[in-house]
C-alpha positions in Angstrom: 22.1 19.2 -20.1 24.1 17.7 -17.2 26.2 14.6 -17.5 23.9 12.8 -15.1 20.9 13.5 -17.3 22.8 12.3 -20.3 23.6 9.1 -18.4 20.0 8.7 -17.4 18.8 9.0 -21.0 21.3 6.3 -22.0 20.5 3.7 -19.2 16.9 4.3 -18.3 15.5 2.2 -21.2 17.6 -0.7 -20.0 16.5 -0.7 -16.4 14.3 -3.4 -15.0 12.1 -3.7 -11.9 13.0 -7.3 -11.2 12.7 -8.9 -8.6 9.7 -6.6 -8.0 6.6 -7.1 -10.1 7.1 -6.4 -13.8 4.4 -5.6 -16.4 4.2 -3.6 -19.5 2.6 -0.6 -17.7 5.0 -0.7 -14.7 8.2 1.2 -15.4 11.6 1.1 -13.7 12.3 4.8 -14.3 10.2 7.8 -15.3 10.4 11.6 -16.0 10.6 12.4 -12.3 13.9 10.7 -12.0 15.2 12.7 -14.9 13.9 15.9 -13.5 15.5 15.3 -10.1 18.9 14.9 -11.8 18.3 17.9 -14.0 17.2 20.3 -11.2 20.1 19.2 -8.9 22.6 20.8 -11.2 26.2 19.6 -11.2 26.6 16.9 -8.7 29.9 15.6 -7.2 31.7 14.5 -4.1 29.4 12.8 -1.5 25.7 12.5 -2.2 22.8 10.8 -0.4 20.0 9.2 -2.4 16.7 8.2 -0.7 13.9 6.3 -2.3 15.7 5.4 -5.5 13.2 2.8 -6.6 15.2 0.7 -9.0 18.5 2.5 -9.2 17.8 5.1 -11.9 19.3 8.0 -9.8 22.3 6.2 -8.3 23.3 4.4 -11.5 23.0 7.6 -13.6 25.3 9.4 -11.1 27.8 6.6 -11.0 27.9 6.6 -14.8 28.4 10.4 -15.0 31.0 10.9 -12.4 33.8 8.4 -11.7 34.7 10.2 -8.4 31.2 10.4 -6.8 30.4 8.5 -3.7 26.8 7.7 -2.9 25.0 6.8 0.3 21.6 5.1 -0.3 18.5 4.3 1.7 15.8 2.2 0.0 12.9 1.2 2.1 12.0 -1.8 -0.1 14.4 -4.8 -0.2 13.3 -5.4 -3.8 14.6 -1.9 -4.6 18.1 -2.7 -3.2 18.2 -6.0 -5.1 16.9 -4.4 -8.3 19.5 -1.7 -8.2 22.2 -4.3 -7.7 20.8 -6.4 -10.6 20.6 -3.4 -12.9 24.2 -2.4 -12.0 25.4 -5.9 -12.9 23.5 -5.9 -16.2 25.0 -2.5 -17.1 28.5 -3.3 -15.9 28.5 -0.5 -13.3 30.6 -1.3 -10.2 29.0 -0.5 -6.8 32.2 0.0 -4.9 31.4 3.7 -4.4 27.9 2.9 -2.9 27.0 2.2 0.7 23.5 1.3 1.9 22.2 2.9 5.2 19.3 2.8 7.5 17.2 5.9 7.8 19.4 7.6 10.3 22.1 10.3 10.6 24.8 8.1 9.1 22.9 8.4 5.8 23.4 12.2 5.5 26.3 13.2 7.7 28.8 15.1 5.6 26.6 14.9 2.4 25.7 18.4 1.3 23.0 17.2 -1.2 20.2 14.7 -0.9 18.2 13.4 -3.9 14.8 12.1 -3.0 12.0 10.3 -4.8 9.1 11.6 -2.8 7.3 8.9 -0.8 3.6 8.2 -1.0 2.8 9.3 2.6 3.3 12.5 4.4 4.4 10.6 7.5 7.2 8.9 5.6 8.3 12.3 4.2 8.2 13.8 7.7 10.5 11.1 9.1 12.9 11.5 6.1 13.0 15.3 6.4 13.7 15.1 10.1 16.7 12.8 9.5 18.0 14.9 6.6 17.7 18.1 8.6 20.2 16.8 11.2 23.0 17.5 8.6 24.1 21.2 8.6 23.8 23.1 5.3 22.2 20.2 3.5 19.8 20.7 0.7 17.2 18.4 -0.8 16.0 18.0 -4.3 12.9 15.9 -4.1 10.8 14.9 -7.1 7.7 12.9 -8.1 4.9 12.6 -10.5 2.4 15.4 -10.1 -0.6 13.1 -9.7 1.0 11.7 -6.6 2.1 15.0 -5.1 0.1 17.2 -2.7 0.6 20.7 -1.2 0.9 18.9 2.2 4.4 17.8 1.0 5.5 21.5 1.0 4.1 21.9 4.5 6.0 18.9 5.8 9.3 20.0 4.3 8.7 23.5 5.7 8.6 22.1 9.3 12.2 21.1 8.9 13.7 23.6 6.4 13.5 27.3 6.2 13.2 27.5 2.4 11.0 25.3 0.3 10.5 26.0 -3.4 8.6 24.1 -6.2 9.9 23.8 -9.7 7.8 24.3 -12.8 6.0 21.1 -14.1 7.9 19.1 -16.7 6.6 15.9 -18.3 3.9 15.6 -15.6 6.6 15.8 -12.9 7.7 18.4 -10.4 10.6 18.9 -8.0 10.6 20.5 -4.5 13.8 22.1 -3.3 14.4 22.5 0.4 17.3 24.1 2.2 18.2 25.7 5.5 17.7 22.8 7.9 16.1 23.8 11.2 16.0 22.0 14.6 13.7 19.1 14.2 10.2 19.7 15.3 7.4 17.2 15.7 7.0 13.8 17.3 9.8 11.3 17.5 9.7 8.2 15.4 8.5 5.6 15.7 5.2 7.0 16.9 2.8 5.0 19.2 -0.9 4.6 19.5 -2.9 2.5 22.0 -5.9 0.5 20.8 -7.9 -0.4 23.9 -10.5 -2.3 21.9 -7.8 -4.6 20.7 -5.6 -4.5 23.8 -2.5 -3.6 21.7 -0.2 -0.7 21.3 1.0 -0.1 17.7 4.3 1.6 17.0 5.1 2.8 13.5 7.7 4.5 11.4 6.6 6.9 8.8 6.6 4.6 5.8 4.9 1.7 7.5 1.5 0.8 6.0 -1.5 2.2 8.0 0.9 3.9 10.4 -0.2 3.5 14.1 -3.7 2.7 13.1 -5.0 -0.9 12.5 -6.4 -1.2 9.0 -9.9 -2.7 8.7 -8.7 -5.8 6.9 -6.3 -6.7 9.7 -9.0 -6.0 12.2 -11.3 -8.5 10.6 -8.6 -11.2 10.4 -7.8 -10.7 14.1 -11.3 -12.0 14.9 -10.3 -15.4 13.6 -7.1 -16.0 15.5 -8.8 -18.3 18.0 -10.1 -20.4 15.2 -6.6 -21.1 13.7 -4.9 -24.4 14.0 -2.2 -25.0 16.7 1.2 -24.2 15.4 4.8 -24.8 16.5 5.8 -22.1 13.9 3.6 -19.3 12.7 4.5 -16.5 10.2 2.9 -13.2 9.5 3.8 -12.5 5.9 3.9 -8.9 4.7 3.6 -8.0 8.4 3.5 -4.2 8.3 3.6 -3.0 11.9 3.3 -6.6 13.1 -0.2 -6.4 14.7 -1.2 -10.0 13.7 2.2 -11.5 14.8 2.2 -9.6 18.1 -1.4 -10.6 18.9 -0.8 -14.2 18.0 2.4 -14.3 20.1 0.5 -13.0 23.1 -2.3 -15.6 22.6 0.1 -18.5 22.0 3.3 -17.8 24.0 4.7 -21.3 23.4 4.8 -21.0 19.6 7.6 -19.6 17.5 6.2 -16.5 15.8 7.9 -14.8 12.8 7.0 -11.6 11.1 8.4 -10.8 7.7 8.2 -7.8 5.3 10.4 -6.3 2.6 10.0 -2.8 4.0 12.7 -1.5 6.3 10.2 0.8 8.0 7.8 -2.2 8.5 10.4 -4.4 10.0 11.5 -1.7 12.5 7.9 -1.0 13.3 7.1 -4.6 13.9 10.0 -5.0 16.3 8.9 -1.9 18.1 5.2 -3.0 18.3 6.2 -6.4 19.7 8.5 -4.7 22.3 5.7 -2.3 23.3 3.4 -5.2 24.0 6.0 -7.3 25.9 6.2 -10.2 23.5 9.1 -11.7 21.6 8.8 -12.4 17.9 11.4 -12.9 15.2 11.3 -10.1 12.6 12.9 -10.6 9.2 13.4 -8.2 6.3 12.8 -10.5 3.3 11.3 -10.5 -0.2 8.2 -12.7 0.6 9.4 -15.8 2.5 12.7 -16.2 0.6 14.7 -16.7 3.7 12.3 -19.4 5.2 13.0 -23.1 4.5 10.5 -25.3 2.6 7.9 -27.0 4.8 9.0 -25.2 7.9 5.8 -23.5 9.2 2.4 -24.7 10.4 0.5 -21.4 10.0 0.9 -18.3 7.8 -1.2 -15.2 8.2 -1.5 -12.7 5.3 -3.2 -9.4 4.5 -1.7 -9.1 1.0 -0.6 -5.7 -0.3 -1.9 -4.5 -3.6 0.5 -1.6 -4.2 3.9 -1.7 -5.8 5.2 1.8 -5.1 2.4 4.1 -6.4 1.1 1.5 -8.8 -2.0 -0.7 -7.9 -1.5 -4.3 -9.1 -3.0 -7.7 -8.4 0.2 -9.5 -9.2 1.7 -9.3 -5.7 -0.7 -11.6 -3.9 -0.3 -14.7 -6.1 3.5 -14.5 -5.5 2.9 -14.4 -1.8 0.5 -17.3 -2.0 3.1 -19.3 -3.8 5.7 -18.5 -1.1 3.2 -19.6 1.6 2.5 -22.8 -0.2 6.3 -23.6 -0.3 6.9 -22.8 3.3 3.9 -24.5 4.8 4.1 -28.1 6.0 1.5 -30.6 4.6 -1.7 -29.9 6.5 -0.5 -26.4 7.4 -2.8 -23.4 6.9 -2.7 -20.1 5.1 -5.2 -17.6 6.6 -5.8 -14.7 4.3 -8.0 -11.5 4.3 -8.6 -9.6 1.1 -11.1 -7.2 -0.5 -14.0 -9.5 -1.6 -14.1 -8.2 -5.2 -10.6 -9.4 -5.8 -11.8 -13.0 -5.8 -8.6 -14.7 -4.7 -10.1 -18.0 -3.7 -9.6 -19.8 -7.0 -5.9 -18.8 -7.0 -5.6 -20.0 -3.4 -7.2 -23.3 -4.4 -4.7 -23.8 -7.2 -1.6 -22.5 -5.4 -2.0 -23.7 -1.8 -4.8 -26.3 -1.6 -8.4 -26.7 -0.5 -9.8 -23.3 0.6 -12.8 -22.4 2.6 -14.4 -19.1 3.3 -14.1 -18.5 7.1 -15.8 -15.2 7.1 -17.1 -12.3 5.1 -18.4 -8.8 5.8 -19.4 -5.9 3.7 -15.9 -5.4 2.3 -13.6 -8.3 3.1 -13.4 -12.1 2.8 -11.3 -14.3 5.1 -10.2 -17.7 3.8 -8.3 -20.6 5.2 -6.3 -22.7 2.8 -4.9 -26.1 3.7 -1.6 -27.1 2.2 -1.9 -30.4 0.3 
């Protein structure tokens, strides 16, 4: 057993997901983290860690090796903050850790990359393309088998000459990739025109819905002309920024802000706005934490229902509460959600009087007025 695995066994039970959603069935570390550390062998020197959800990989390495230096990319801002909070709780200094965007600075000079496999093949393709820019690099990438597909092997094989899968252990598996090749495939962010909406969407691999426009957002777009006048409007959990970009084009005199905790989403929203010739402010934030109280007239929201790979209904109420705090009295939150989720009573309690503005076979659109 490696020192990193021993360290993982010691600290994993003490890790928390906070400030991400916490529940009895949502864990901060699992068997896939342990398997990644185990299959990587002896680790030292400079290491890159990608997708470390709540710090299980990095904190185990720091505990095991006082000389190791770690470069980290975490798409979710809550992941960065959770890692820092867990490190403080465990008394682990982070002076040997640097955070990076998903670019060549993340992997330059690092012979080993540890990766928690992302949910989407596009996200994996962008990651693999960045990692393959480093000569002689190897990847040890792991995940829970129920979330893995054979397509992941194919994506890695586009960037690496050798890809091998480990045996299954505790419902987890590791993919090893080595022999980086010249990057093949489209550059990121990718772009797609939507003539029916009059918009070009640009998206990085990990952005929700990619360059498509999900059907919930499409439905909410129909209601933009009905929304109140606003000096300041915010798209909360903006993804690729389709709502904010369209609103900024319709109301060029308003201040339009787009916010998301995902690094990929923030970069995508900036690119989407630029591709459509509008200016919006894009902020990487956990909800609306960076926005002052009573500072906006209008908030638009298509709330996520995933925390990593887990489906949860605990995210939307937190976002509703953020919107209620940031809206001025009389300001409006416009929300679209799957009708079966029945968010209207929560919106009534959290924000204020709520009316159904529209409904189709799958989605409901509501408008809530801040008391």
